[in-house]
N, C-alpha and C positions, 0 to 999 in steps of 0.2 A: 665307541665310534668305529666306523669302517677304517680299514687299513688300505684297501685298494678298490677303486671304482673305475668301471669302463664307461667311456662316453660313446654312445651309439649315434654319433653325428659328426659333422664337419664344420669347417669355416669359422665364422665369428662366434657362434654359440659354443663350439667346442673349446675355443680359446677362452671364452668367458667362464665356462665351468672350470677349466683348468686353473684359472686365477684363484677361485675360491678353494679348490683342492690344495693348492700350494699353501694358502693361508691356514688351512686346517691340517697341514702336514699329512695329507692323504696321497698315496701314489695314484696317478692318473694313467689309465691305459687308453690309448687312442687307436682308432681304426681309420683307415684311409683307402680311398680308391687310388689306383696307380696315377691317375691324372692329378691327384692332390698331393703327390709325394713332397712337393716343395712348400706345402702349406705350413704356417706357423704352428698349427695344433699338433703336427707331427713332431716337430723339433722341441716343442715345449712339454710334451708328455714324458712321463718316466719310461714308458714302454709304448711302442707303436707297432701295429700289425697291418699288413697290406691285405685288402679285401679283393685284390685282383683288378682287372681292367674292365671298363664298360660303364654303362649308365647306372642310375640308382637301383634299378631292379636287380642288377647283378652284383651290387656292392652294398650300399647303405640300407637297402631294404631286404637283404638276404639274411633272414633271422637265423638260419642254420649256421652260416659262417660266423655271425656275431656271437651266438651262444657257444659255439665251439671254442672260440677264442676266450670267452669269459671263463669257461670251465678250465681250459689249459692254464690260464693265468690265476686261477683261484680267486677271482674277484668276488667281493661280497655284495656288490650292488651295481646296477646299471642306471646311468642318467641318460634319458633319450633326447634331451634338449627340446627343440621345437621342429615341427615337420617330420618327415620320414616316419619313424616308428613311435613317435611320442603319443599318439592317440590310438594306437593299435591294441585293442583289448586282447587279442590272441597272443601278442608278444608279451604283454603283461602277465598273462596266465603261464606262458612258457617259462618266463623268468622265475615265477613263484614255484613252478614244478621242479625247476632245477636248483631250488634253494637259494636263489639270488634275489635280492630286494629290487623291486622296480620303483625307482624314485619318481613318484607321481601318484595320480589317483588310482583307485582300485579298478580292476578290469570291469566290474559291474558298472561303475560310474563312467568309464570310458565308453562302454557300450550304450548306456542310457542317454548320454549327452552327445555321443558321436553322430547320431542321426538327428537331423534338425526337427523332423516331425515328432519324434519321441520326446525331444527336449521341450518342444512346444506343449506337449501333453502334460509334462511335469510342471511347467510354468503355469499352465491353466489351473492345475490342481491347487497351486499355492496362491491363486488370484493375482498373479503378476500381470500387469496390463499387457495386452497383446494386440497386434494388428489382426484385423479380420483375415482369415485364411482358411485353408483346407487341410485335410489329412492327405495321405498318398492318393494319387489319381491313377486310375486304371488305364484310361485311354484319353484321346483328344476330345471326344464328345463330352466326357465327364468334366474335362478342364474347361471347355467352352461354356458349359452350363454353370459351373461354379464361378467363372469370371463374370458372366452376365449378372449373377446374383451379387457378387462383391462390388462390381463396377470398375471400369477401366480408369486409369492404368493399373496393371497388376505386375508383380514380380514372379516369374517362373523360376523355381529353384530346384537344384538337385538336393536330395536329403543328406547325401554324404559329402565328405571332403570340405574344402574351404579354399582360401586364397583367391576368392573371386571367380573360381572355376565353376561352371554350371549355373550361371545366373543370367537371366535375360528380362529386361523390361519390355512389357507388351502393352502397346497403346490401344490396340483394337483386336478383334477376332482374327483378322488376317495375319497379324504378327504372331499371335499365340499359335496359330496353326503352323506357321513357318518355323517357329522355334521349338515346338514341343518335342519332336523326335531328336533334334540337335542336342537339347539339354539332357534328354534321356541317354543319348549316346555318350556325351561327355562324362556323365556320372558313371556309366558302365566302364568306359575305357580308363578313367583316371582313378576311380574308387571302387570298382567292381560292384556297383549298386546303381541300378537304373531308376530308382524311385524318385518321383518329382512331386511337388506340391505348389500351391499358389499362396501369395500374400498380397494384401493391398499395398500399393506402391505410393510412397509420399514423395512428391516431386522435389521439395526443398527440405531435405532431411539432413540432420547431423548424425554422425556415428559416435556414440558415447559408450564407454565401457568401464566397468568397475573391476579393479584387481581384488580378488578374494583369496583368503588362505584358510583352509580348514584342517582340524586336527584328526579327522576321521572318527571322532567320538561324539559328534553333535555340536561342537563349538566352531565358530567361524568368524572372521573379522574382515573388514573392508579397508583398503588403503587408497581411498580417493577415486576420483573420476578422471579418466583420460579422454581426450578428444582426438579421434582418428578420422576426422571428416575429410581431410585432404587425401583424395584417392584418385587413381587413374585406372579406369576399367575395373572398378571394385577392389583394387589393391592399394593398400596404404602407402603413402609417400612421406608424409610428415605426421608426427604424433606429439602430443604435449599433455602435461598435467600441471596444475589443475585445469579442467575444462573452462574456458573463458566465457564470460557474459551469460551465465545461467541465472534465472530468477532466484531470489532468496528461497532457501529450503529445497531447491531442486536436487542439488548434489547429495544432500542427506537422504532424500527420498529414493534416489537411485541406489545409494549404498544400502539402504534398508531393504530394498527389494532383492538385491543381489545376495545379501547375507541370509535373508529368509529362504531363498532358493537353495543356497549351499547347506544350510542347517537341515533342511528337509530331507536331504539324502545323505547326511553325515559325511559331507564332502571332505576328501583328504588331499592335502598338498596345495600347490598353487593352481589357480584357475582364473578365468576371466568371464564375466557375464556381460554380454554385448546388448546394447539397446539402440533402437532408432528413436531419434528425438525430433518431434515436429515443432519447429521454432514458432510457427504461426499460432498453433494451438497450445503451445507450452505444455506438451504432453509427451511422455516417453512410452515406448512399447518394447517388449522383450524381443530379442533377435535370435540369439543362440548362446551356448556356453562353449568356451574353448578350454578343454581339460588338459592344459599344459602351460608351460611358461610361454609368454608371448614374446615376439620379436621386440616389442616396445616396452618390455618390463623395466628397462634401464631408466626411463624417465621417472617411474614410480620410485625406484631405488634412490635416485638423486634427491627427490623432494622429501621423501620420508626417512632417509638415512638408514635404510635396511639393506640386507643382502638376501634376496629371495632364494637364490641358489643355495646359500648356506642353510636357510630355514628348511628347504626341501630335503637336504641331506640329513640334517639333524632330526627332522621328524621321522624319516625312514629308519634312522639309527636308534630312535627312541630316546634321544638326548635333548630334544627341543623343550624349552621352558613352556609352561602353560600359556595359551594364547592371551588370556586376560592379563597376565603379567607383562607380556610383550606389548600388548595394546596400551597399557597404562603409561608406557614410556614413549609412545609414538607421538610426534608432533610435526606436521608438515611445515616445511619452510621453503619459500621462494617458488620459482617456476622453472620447469625444464622442458626443452623442445628437442626432438630427435629428427634427424634427416637420414634417410637411407641412401647411401651412395652405391650406385649400380654400374656395372660394366655394360652399358647400353647406349644407343645413339638416339637422342631425342629428335635429331634432325632427319632420321630415317624411320620414323614411326616406332621408335624405341626398340629397334632391332638389337638383340643381344650382341655383345662385342667381345667374344673370347679372344685370347691371345697371350703373348708373353709380356709381362710387366717389366719394362726396361728401367723405370725410375719410379720410386714411391716416396713421397715426403708428406707427412702430416705435421700440423703445428704442435708445439709442445703442449701436452695434456697433463693436468695435475690430478685428474680423476674426480675432481669436484666441480670446479667452474667449467671445465671441458673434459669430457670423457670420450674416448674413441675405442670402440670395440671392433677389431679387425682381425684378419687372418693373413694379410698380404705383406710382402716386402719385395724389393727389386729381385727379379729372377723367378718369381712365382708365375705359374701359368694359370690363366682363368679358363677352366675347361668348358666345353659346350654342353656338357651333360646335366649340369646342376644350376640351381638358382644363382644368378650372376651378381648377388650382393657382395660388395667389396668391404664395406665398413658401415658402422652406425656412428654418426657424430652427434653427441648429446651436449648441449649447452645448458648450464644452470646459472641463474642469477636471481637476485632478490625480486625483480619484476619481470613481467612478460616481455616488455619492449627491450629491456637490457639483454634478456636471453636470446631474443630474435636477432638483435644486432650482433651479439657474440657469435651466434651460429653462422651468420652471414660472413663474418670475418674469418671464422675457422675454415669455412668452405673455400673462401678466396685464397687462403694460405695453403690449401691442399694441392699437391701436384701428383698427378698420375699420368705416366707416359707409357705408351705401348698399346692402349685400348681407348676407345671412346667411353666417356662416362656421362652421367646426368648431373654433374656438379653445377654447371651454369643454369640448368633448368631448376634445380633446387633453390639457387640464389634468387632466381626470378620469382619463384612462388613466394618466398619469404617476404619479398617487397611488394607483392601483388595485393590489391586492396582487400579481397576477402580474408586472406590470412592476416595481413598486417592489422586489420581492424578487429580481429578476434571473432569474426562471424563467418567462418567457412561453412560450406555444405558439401555433400558427397559428390556433386557434379560441378563444383566451381571451376575445376581445371579445364572443363570443356570450352570455356570462354577465353582461356589463356592462350595467346599466340606466342609460341616459343621463338625467341630471337637467338639465332646461332651465329657466333662470330667465327664461323668456319666455312670452308669450301671443300667440295668433293672433287677430287681428280678422277674423272671417269675413265680416261685412257691416257696415261702418261707415257712419253717416250723414254728412251734410255738415258737421255740427258735433260729431262724435264726439271725445271727449277721453279720455285715460287718466289717471286720478287716483289718488293714494295715499290710499285711504279707510281709516279715517275722518279722517286728518290727524294733527295733533299735539294730544294730549290728556294731562291728568294732570301738568302741570308748574306749575300755579298755586302750589303750595307753595313753589317756589323763585323765584317771580316771573316765570315765562314764560307768557304768555297762550296760549290755544288758537289753532290755526290750521287753516283748512279744508283739505280734500283738494286744492283747486286750487292751493295754494301748493307748488310742486314743490321748494322749497328748505327746507321746514319742518323736516325732520329732519337737515339738513346740519350737521356740527359747527361750521362757521364761523357759521352763522345762530344756533345755540344759544349760542355764546360771545358773539355780539353781543347777544342778548336778555339773557343773564346780566349783561353789563356795563351794559346799560340799566337792568335791575332794581336792580343794586347802586348805580348813580349816583342812581337815584330814591330809594332808601332813605337814602343819604347826605344828599341834599338835604332829605329829610323830617326827619332828625335835626337838621340845622342849623336848620331852621325852628322846631323845638321849643326 
């Protein structure tokens, strides 16, 4: 087993990996940008190295800095987490060249599945159901001709990257013409690849995905189906497993297709095969393969009782038991739902909300019924350079409804001061009909009208206050005097009970006097 592992990441996933490293008694080496100095992953690691100041390109994406630290610390392996360098084939190759194990798929697999159009080609060879689509498109005339053949609406996609970047629904030729150069530019700027292609767009689709794990020698297993349909602008908001309300046999068919694809390439380590599901036709279609640990891996771990990070490390170290032995012991139990808590303001079009966290309080989490993966505490600074996710709250219960109510309660008990968050937005989604009924689709949030119990002070003076106008009125009949709007405790139950006791004692003294 490895003695020292470097984590080439930040935030919640860095803390998550460190938790497993502690259980395995492996020293964890953290790296951090100057803006993340107060992050929990820095204090929780055995050793931490600063990558300097600035955005991701100058810190977490700087492979030279990370590999230099790895060599100086004599680490035996690097875990890339998700995002950043996790699907970078060149980084995987550089690790191998340095004699350092890359905890993840092979560079060849990263390269083959990293581009969506090549992943589609592999899926087609294995007869995995696919949406009608194209290969890479040279120019707009080629795209217009292909779209006319496929039939509108179509989805225009960048072949590289992920996270919802470089995707546009086109309902007609005019929209395709308007979006074509935009998507090419997004691909080039974000992923250094301007390649684009088209797929048929399903208007009321669900986003389903299968967690797979391969040993790199031809064996692979599936750990159920996750539903990630609740999305905002193609980015996941809530995730759950098992996927609710699927026809009999559909979950098994999805798992079979995913395992077939993984075995075909001798897939190594953790991965996710994503599908689009047409509820009306009850048919699924291949979407893409994520060659890394997913943000939502925790719901699978809660239901299946596994530690995917541990499996990844043990496989890379050559100590993992054969997959057929692991699979024989697996039995899914219950239902898990995850909510992504972000530092963003839903009342201002989800504008990121960086800043100093003055107070942080989460409900007590036992790691089973409630699990909280986070990197924050009071005094942390949420930087403007990186993804603003603060925590992942995962509720597990025997039934879906119980898990949904438990997650709502956990969010209600969460307190974050100093920045705006999407906490109340998440609570509203959990109670909204599409999710509550177990039949969400990828655009169901477009019909949700967010209700914010907040106000924005556009221009406050030096002595501006926010008051509860008109204060407490109408209680004289029970002996409670009025209170002005500046008394912020006027309507609190404790204050009213105190006033009632005062009034009752006053009446009793008056009776004695008589």
